[in-house]
GUDREN-205789 format. One record per residue (C-alpha): chain; x, y, z. Coordinates in steps of 0.001 Angstrom, whole numbers, m for minus. Each point is the difference from the previous one (the first is absolute). Layout:
REM GUDREN-205789
+-------+---------+---------+---------+
! chain !       x !       y !       z !
+-------+---------+---------+---------+
!     A !       X !       Y !       Z !
...
+-------+---------+---------+---------+
//
This chain:
REM GUDREN-205789
+-------+---------+---------+---------+
! chain !       x !       y !       z !
+-------+---------+---------+---------+
!     A !   19493 !  m14982 !  m41590 !
!     A !   m1925 !    2992 !   m1177 !
!     A !   m3258 !   m1757 !     798 !
!     A !    1133 !    m617 !    3602 !
!     A !     797 !    3707 !     321 !
!     A !   m3474 !     890 !   m1353 !
!     A !   m1490 !   m2516 !    2653 !
!     A !    2009 !    1708 !    2700 !
!     A !   m1074 !    3529 !   m1148 !
!     A !   m3617 !   m1277 !     m69 !
!     A !     337 !   m1473 !    3597 !
!     A !    1459 !    3247 !    1335 !
!     A !   m2657 !    2189 !   m1685 !
!     A !   m2618 !   m2334 !    1697 !
!     A !    1808 !     324 !    3387 !
!     A !     283 !    3761 !    m466 !
!     A !   m3835 !     176 !    m388 !
!     A !    m430 !   m2297 !    3036 !
!     A !    2208 !    2214 !    2147 !
!     A !   m1828 !    3164 !   m1117 !
!     A !   m3263 !   m1554 !    1078 !
!     A !    1625 !    m795 !    3423 !
!     A !     998 !    3634 !     376 !
!     A !   m3674 !     810 !     m71 !
!     A !   m1190 !   m2971 !    2116 !
!     A !    2538 !     104 !    2871 !
!     A !   m1143 !    3036 !    1680 !
!     A !   m3481 !   m1430 !     201 !
!     A !    1460 !   m3069 !    1704 !
!     A !    1960 !    2242 !    2412 !
!     A !   m3158 !    1830 !     844 !
!     A !   m2031 !   m3203 !     493 !
!     A !    2663 !   m1474 !    2306 !
!     A !    m679 !     104 !    3676 !
!     A !    3244 !   m1241 !    1375 !
!     A !    2527 !    2811 !     172 !
!     A !    2848 !   m2307 !   m1262 !
!     A !   m2121 !   m1268 !   m2945 !
!     A !    m894 !    3558 !    m990 !
!     A !    3721 !     794 !     209 !
!     A !     882 !   m3017 !   m2156 !
!     A !   m2424 !    1122 !   m2636 !
!     A !    1383 !    3508 !     m66 !
!     A !    3623 !   m1340 !     m53 !
!     A !    m965 !   m2271 !   m3012 !
!     A !   m1738 !    2989 !   m1760 !
!     A !    3544 !    1791 !      36 !
!     A !    1690 !   m3194 !   m1195 !
!     A !   m2605 !    m451 !   m2812 !
!     A !     573 !    3520 !   m1184 !
!     A !    3616 !    m971 !    m351 !
!     A !    m991 !   m3263 !   m1732 !
!     A !   m1797 !    2136 !   m2665 !
!     A !    3276 !    1929 !    m638 !
!     A !    2133 !   m3115 !    m174 !
!     A !   m2427 !   m1486 !   m2444 !
!     A !     167 !    3126 !   m2233 !
!     A !    3704 !    m104 !     152 !
!     A !     223 !   m3695 !    m843 !
!     A !   m2436 !     398 !   m2979 !
!     A !    2067 !    2971 !   m1351 !
!     A !    3296 !   m2066 !     505 !
!     A !   m1553 !   m2553 !   m2417 !
!     A !    m678 !    2787 !   m2526 !
!     A !   m3678 !     184 !     341 !
!     A !   m2557 !    2499 !    1188 !
!     A !    m814 !    m173 !    3621 !
!     A !   m3806 !    m187 !    m813 !
!     A !   m2230 !   m2131 !    2275 !
!     A !   m1914 !   m2864 !   m1443 !
!     A !   m3283 !    m844 !    1677 !
!     A !     459 !   m2486 !    2683 !
!     A !   m3259 !   m1863 !     565 !
!     A !    1411 !   m2326 !    2595 !
!     A !     758 !    2881 !    2399 !
!     A !   m3185 !    1844 !    m916 !
!     A !   m1846 !   m3163 !    1162 !
!     A !    2070 !    m337 !    3205 !
!     A !    m673 !    3713 !     877 !
!     A !   m3671 !    m496 !    m559 !
!     A !      35 !   m2891 !    2545 !
!     A !    1841 !    2304 !    2334 !
!     A !   m2677 !    2626 !    m331 !
!     A !   m2567 !   m2697 !     800 !
!     A !    2013 !    m864 !    3166 !
!     A !     m12 !    3629 !     937 !
!     A !   m3626 !     564 !    m539 !
!     A !    m787 !   m3226 !    1797 !
!     A !    2124 !     709 !    3040 !
!     A !   m2636 !    2413 !    1468 !
!     A !   m1811 !   m3089 !    1389 !
!     A !    3232 !   m1357 !    1397 !
!     A !    1814 !     417 !    3393 !
!     A !    3197 !    1868 !    m530 !
!     A !    2325 !   m3028 !     313 !
!     A !   m1982 !   m1996 !   m2518 !
!     A !    m175 !    3104 !   m2396 !
!     A !    3824 !     273 !     290 !
!     A !     633 !   m3608 !    m832 !
!     A !   m2275 !     148 !   m2960 !
!     A !    2092 !    3050 !   m1222 !
!     A !    3215 !   m1953 !     560 !
!     A !   m1327 !   m2832 !   m2054 !
!     A !    m968 !    2191 !   m2837 !
!     A !    3347 !    1847 !      89 !
!     A !    1897 !   m3253 !       1 !
!     A !   m1928 !   m1213 !   m3098 !
!     A !    1148 !    3225 !   m1753 !
!     A !    3496 !    m612 !    1286 !
!     A !     210 !   m3492 !   m1144 !
!     A !   m1180 !    1142 !   m3463 !
!     A !    2842 !    2562 !      11 !
!     A !    2543 !   m2525 !    1212 !
!     A !    m920 !   m2377 !   m2846 !
!     A !      82 !    2793 !   m2599 !
!     A !    3387 !    1382 !    1147 !
!     A !    1520 !   m3342 !     254 !
!     A !    m935 !    m886 !   m3571 !
!     A !    1142 !    3366 !   m1278 !
!     A !    3248 !    m237 !    1861 !
!     A !     709 !   m3542 !   m1504 !
!     A !    m794 !    1299 !   m3564 !
!     A !    2301 !    2847 !     566 !
!     A !    2746 !   m2256 !    1162 !
!     A !    m369 !   m2317 !   m2810 !
!     A !     363 !    2475 !   m2634 !
!     A !    3006 !    1777 !    1610 !
!     A !   m1809 !    3179 !    1234 !
!     A !    2096 !      82 !    3296 !
!     A !   m1081 !    3614 !     881 !
!     A !   m3800 !    m760 !    m289 !
!     A !     558 !   m3279 !    1885 !
!     A !    1489 !    2058 !    2893 !
!     A !   m2793 !    2445 !      15 !
!     A !   m2471 !   m2807 !     m76 !
!     A !    1837 !   m1824 !    2800 !
!     A !    m162 !    3040 !    2242 !
!     A !   m3827 !     269 !    m431 !
!     A !    m558 !   m3652 !     383 !
!     A !    2021 !      47 !    3388 !
!     A !   m2249 !    2887 !    1135 !
!     A !   m3162 !   m2063 !    m980 !
!     A !    1325 !   m3036 !    1744 !
!     A !     787 !    2110 !    3145 !
!     A !   m3472 !    1534 !     m31 !
!     A !   m1662 !   m3484 !    m240 !
!     A !    2085 !   m1048 !    3111 !
!     A !    m870 !    3088 !    1886 !
!     A !   m3725 !    m641 !    m630 !
!     A !     407 !   m3487 !    1163 !
!     A !    1742 !    1117 !    3245 !
!     A !   m2727 !    2650 !     649 !
!     A !   m2710 !   m2461 !    m397 !
!     A !    1390 !   m2290 !    2715 !
!     A !    m789 !    2218 !    3090 !
!     A !   m3236 !    1305 !   m1734 !
!     A !   m1071 !   m3594 !    m414 !
!     A !     886 !    m739 !    3592 !
!     A !   m1990 !    2895 !    1205 !
!     A !   m2890 !    m995 !   m2122 !
!     A !       6 !   m3547 !    1256 !
!     A !      63 !    1196 !    3652 !
!     A !   m2869 !    2184 !    m778 !
!     A !   m1929 !   m2881 !   m1640 !
!     A !     196 !   m1970 !    3291 !
!     A !   m3646 !    m235 !     989 !
!     A !   m1484 !   m1040 !    3320 !
!     A !   m1518 !   m3006 !   m1811 !
!     A !    3443 !   m1357 !    m729 !
!     A !    1521 !     763 !    3348 !
!     A !   m2319 !   m2407 !    2046 !
!     A !     601 !   m2843 !   m2619 !
!     A !    3789 !     503 !     486 !
!     A !    m441 !    m114 !    3821 !
!     A !   m2139 !   m3105 !    m233 !
!     A !    2554 !   m1682 !   m2021 !
!     A !    2730 !     946 !    2311 !
!     A !   m1941 !   m1298 !    2971 !
!     A !    m325 !   m3334 !   m1781 !
!     A !    3732 !    m258 !    m590 !
+-------+---------+---------+---------+
//
């Protein structure tokens, strides 16, 4: 059982570093967003992420360990990809740039959902109910954030699709309609 507790602490310290990295990255994502609701979603998630950091610190301390972050290479890579998306968005139309930001943010979110789901499972298995409750709250916020990003992407995708309609496509559609 002690090894499982150590494994949980290790996972939480990894998540702590991941969230601390996100606290630095989310303002850049918000600044890069063009759509006001996407900007707002990133800003809201920044506030949530700051809360995630505090919950993780509390969770580690409840387990009798130091709330010391362990370098999270996975999140570092995802953030680097996000930075590439931001720098590459200068050449894109606003709608396409926002969809690229959403895709990058959802990769991050799915990484977090996986990490929190695993940590919560471990906490439950070793009887750490208070830690499990804290992790469940954060997991719920991550899942809600993912859902919100998916919902935001729908109208942006529709607008992008409408903008992408070119005159070369329209005559082909009209000719097809005449044949029918």
